[in-house]
Each structure stands twice: as structure tokens, then as C-alpha cells.
C-alpha positions in Angstrom: 15.3 -5.4 26.1 11.8 -4.6 27.4 9.1 -3.9 24.9 8.6 -0.3 26.0 12.2 0.4 25.3 12.0 -1.3 21.9 9.0 0.9 21.0 11.2 3.9 21.6 13.7 2.7 19.0 13.4 3.7 15.3 10.5 1.7 14.0 10.5 1.6 10.2 8.6 -0.1 7.5 9.3 0.8 3.9 7.7 -0.7 0.9 8.8 -0.1 -2.7 6.4 -1.0 -5.4 7.9 -1.3 -8.9 5.3 -1.4 -11.6 6.2 -2.1 -15.3 3.5 -0.8 -17.6 3.8 -1.7 -21.3 0.9 -0.2 -23.2 0.0 -0.7 -26.9 -2.8 0.0 -29.4 -3.4 -3.1 -31.6 -5.5 -3.7 -34.7 -9.0 -2.3 -34.6 -8.1 -0.2 -31.6 -7.8 -3.2 -29.4 -5.9 -2.0 -26.3 -3.7 -4.6 -24.5 -2.1 -3.6 -21.3 0.2 -5.9 -19.3 1.0 -4.8 -15.7 3.5 -6.7 -13.6 4.9 -5.6 -10.3 6.8 -6.6 -7.1 6.6 -5.1 -3.7 9.7 -4.9 -1.5 9.4 -4.3 2.3 11.9 -3.6 5.1 10.4 -4.1 8.5 11.8 -3.5 11.9 10.2 -3.6 15.4 6.6 -2.8 14.4 3.2 -4.4 15.2 0.5 -4.7 12.7 -0.5 -6.3 9.4 -0.1 -5.2 5.8 -2.6 -6.2 3.1 -2.8 -5.7 -0.7 -5.2 -6.4 -3.5 -5.3 -5.6 -7.3 -8.5 -5.1 -9.3 -9.2 -4.5 -12.9 -7.8 -7.5 -14.7 -9.8 -8.5 -17.8 -9.9 -12.0 -16.3 -11.1 -10.9 -12.9 -9.5 -9.9 -9.6 -5.8 -10.8 -9.5 -5.7 -11.1 -5.7 -9.2 -12.3 -4.6 -10.2 -10.6 -1.4 -7.3 -9.4 0.7 -3.9 -10.9 0.5 -1.9 -10.7 3.7 1.6 -9.6 2.8 3.0 -9.9 6.3 2.1 -9.6 10.0 4.5 -8.3 12.7 4.1 -8.6 16.4 5.9 -8.7 19.8 6.6 -12.0 21.5 6.8 -11.6 25.2 8.4 -15.0 25.8 11.4 -14.3 23.5 11.3 -10.5 24.1 11.5 -9.7 20.4 9.5 -8.8 17.3 8.4 -11.6 15.0 7.7 -11.2 11.3 5.6 -13.7 9.4 4.6 -13.9 5.8 1.0 -14.3 4.6 1.2 -18.1 5.1 2.3 -17.8 8.7 5.9 -18.7 8.1 8.4 -16.9 10.3 10.7 -14.6 8.3 14.3 -14.4 9.6 15.1 -11.6 7.2 13.4 -8.2 7.5 13.6 -7.7 3.8 10.5 -9.0 2.0 9.8 -9.4 -1.7 6.2 -9.8 -2.6 4.9 -10.5 -6.1 1.4 -9.0 -6.6 1.0 -10.8 -9.9 0.5 -9.9 -13.6 -2.5 -7.9 -14.7 -3.9 -7.9 -18.3 -6.1 -5.3 -19.8 -8.0 -4.8 -23.1 -10.0 -1.9 -24.4 -13.0 -3.0 -22.3 -11.0 -3.2 -19.1 -8.8 -0.1 -19.0 -8.7 0.7 -15.2 -6.5 -1.0 -12.6 -6.6 -0.2 -8.9 -3.9 -1.2 -6.4 -5.2 -1.1 -2.8 -2.9 -1.2 0.2 -3.7 -1.2 3.8 -1.9 -1.4 7.2 -3.7 -2.0 10.5 -1.9 -0.7 13.6 -2.3 -3.3 16.4 0.6 -1.9 18.5 1.2 0.5 21.3 2.8 3.2 19.2 1.1 5.7 16.8 2.4 5.1 13.2 3.1 7.9 10.7 2.6 7.0 7.1 4.1 8.8 4.0 3.6 8.1 0.3 5.3 9.3 -2.9 5.2 8.4 -6.5 8.0 9.1 -9.0 7.2 12.4 -10.7 9.0 11.6 -14.0 7.0 8.4 -14.4 3.8 10.3 -13.6 4.6 12.8 -16.3 5.2 10.1 -18.8 1.8 8.6 -17.9 0.2 12.0 -18.6 2.0 12.4 -21.9 0.5 9.1 -22.9 -3.1 9.8 -21.8 -2.9 7.7 -18.7 -4.5 9.2 -15.6 -3.3 8.2 -12.1 -5.4 8.8 -9.0 -4.1 8.5 -5.4 -6.6 8.3 -2.5 -6.2 7.5 1.2 -8.1 7.5 4.5 -7.5 6.5 8.1 -10.4 4.4 9.4 -10.8 4.0 13.1 -12.8 1.7 15.4 -11.9 -1.8 14.0 -12.7 -4.3 16.8 -10.1 -6.8 15.7 -6.3 -6.8 15.0 -6.9 -7.9 11.4 -8.9 -7.0 8.3 -11.4 -9.2 6.4 -12.0 -6.4 3.8 -10.9 -2.9 3.1 -14.4 -1.5 3.1 -15.2 1.7 1.3 -13.9 5.3 1.5 -16.1 7.8 3.4 -16.5 11.5 2.8 -13.4 12.0 4.9 -11.1 10.4 2.3 -8.4 12.5 0.7 -7.9 12.5 -3.1 -4.6 14.0 -4.2 -5.0 16.5 -7.1 -3.6 15.7 -10.5 -0.3 17.4 -9.8 0.3 15.9 -6.3 1.9 12.5 -6.0 2.8 12.4 -2.3 1.5 12.8 1.3 3.5 12.9 4.5 3.1 11.8 8.1 -0.6 10.7 8.1 -1.1 9.3 11.6 -2.6 5.9 12.4 -3.4 5.8 16.1 -2.2 3.1 18.3 -4.6 0.4 19.4 -7.2 1.8 21.9 -6.3 5.5 21.2 -9.2 6.4 18.8 -11.7 3.9 20.4 -11.2 1.8 23.5 -9.7 -1.7 22.6 -10.1 -1.0 18.9 -7.6 -0.6 16.1 -7.1 1.9 13.2 -5.9 1.3 9.7 -5.0 3.3 6.6 -6.3 2.4 3.2 -4.4 3.7 0.1 -5.5 3.2 -3.5 -3.4 3.9 -6.6 -5.5 3.8 -9.8 -4.4 3.8 -13.4 -7.0 4.8 -16.0 -6.1 4.3 -19.7 -8.1 5.8 -22.5 -8.2 3.1 -25.2 -9.2 5.7 -27.8 -6.1 7.9 -27.3 -3.4 5.7 -25.8 -0.4 4.9 -27.9 2.4 2.4 -27.5 4.8 3.1 -24.7 6.5 1.5 -21.7 7.0 3.0 -18.3 8.6 2.1 -14.9 6.9 3.6 -11.9 8.0 3.4 -8.3 5.7 4.0 -5.3 7.2 4.4 -1.9 5.3 3.9 1.3 7.0 4.4 4.6 5.7 3.8 8.1 7.4 4.7 11.3 6.5 5.1 15.0 5.7 8.6 16.1 8.5 10.0 18.1 8.5 12.9 20.6 9.9 15.3 18.0 7.0 14.4 15.7 4.5 15.3 18.4 6.2 18.6 19.1 6.3 19.7 15.5 
């Protein structure tokens, strides 16, 4: 099947981030927060690279620099899409499980930021949607934990990969305190925004815990990020 026909198929990437947050106040108001999480992906006929990092651990950055979760590209010789993990190993299964590692907090390190990014190196525009479970978000608020979601599409990257996420600009969007989702944010195909250049989306999900007011609780939160190729019906909407 030719590549141009494959691009016309349903192109889908879905990642599910499950984060377990046990929070407790210990003696002398010493806050200890342990965060563990896994990321699950389903990838089909898509080109680009997905990266992740976690910051805020009391012992330093959990994922130094950027961690490549996977890369996906088209192989002309075999006429199919090839999926590889961050170590370059070919993945036969399109279901990926990625462990982002455990994060520990104390009262002096009470903010954690998960950063995700996908660079589009293919010939199709990609639409990105995000949502966070509302019941879990409510439980965070009830326990004096603030969540902040921010995202931006950044254009003009001269390579097909990222060495760093960079910084948000004044064009970044921050969701208000009662909004936990966004839909169909477009990442242009390679060469669309700038000749021979790529675009990528950067998403941050930040947890801020007030060590003076937080009480013991546990919470499971799920974040869903979906990416799919822009179809004609999307363009006509």
C-alpha cells in the first residue's frame, strides 16, 4: 500500500497517563509526597517522535533532559510504518507501556511538572486533544492541590527531533482552574508552517501542593492525550 494511501487511513496515537498520588503530612509539618506513574501508548501509521520529562523531585530531575518515549516513521523499502522505542529497538506491538519513574517530594519540594511533547515529521497535519479526569481533579482541589495545564504549538524546528523543549512564549495557552481539556489543536505537517521545518506541541501538567494545608489522602488521576491525522471532515468543520 502506497504511503499516500496509508496517510489517508485513520492515524491514531493515544497515550494514557496513570498517576498515583499519595500525600501525607508527617511530624513537624514535614510533607512527603510519592508520585509514581506509567504511560500507555497505542500508535498506528504515524510519523514523529514523542518525548517526556518530569521535574520537581527532591533528589533532582527524574528524567534528565528529554526522554524519547518512541519514534515512528515510514519505511519506503518495506512500505510500512516502523515504531521504535527510545533505545532504537523496533516494536512489533503498537501498544507501548512507559514507566516515567517515581517522584518524591517533601515540604521544600512541593511542585511536580510533567512535560510531554510530540514533533510532527510527517506529511499529514496532526490534531491533538487532551483531557484530565474531572473527579480526580475535584479531589485534588478538595485537598488543597492545584493542577495547571498549559500547551503551545511551536513552529520552525529545523530538524525532525528535539534536544530540548524550550520555553513557552506569550502565545501559550493556560487552561483556567475549571477546565481540564482541550480539543483538536493542530500541529502542522513538515514544511507547512516553515519550508523544510517541523512543528511540535509542548504540554505541561503541574501539581502544586501547599505543605501548610495539605492533609493525608490518595488519588488516582488519568490524563488522556490523543493524536490523529487531520481528515477532510476536520478541515471542513
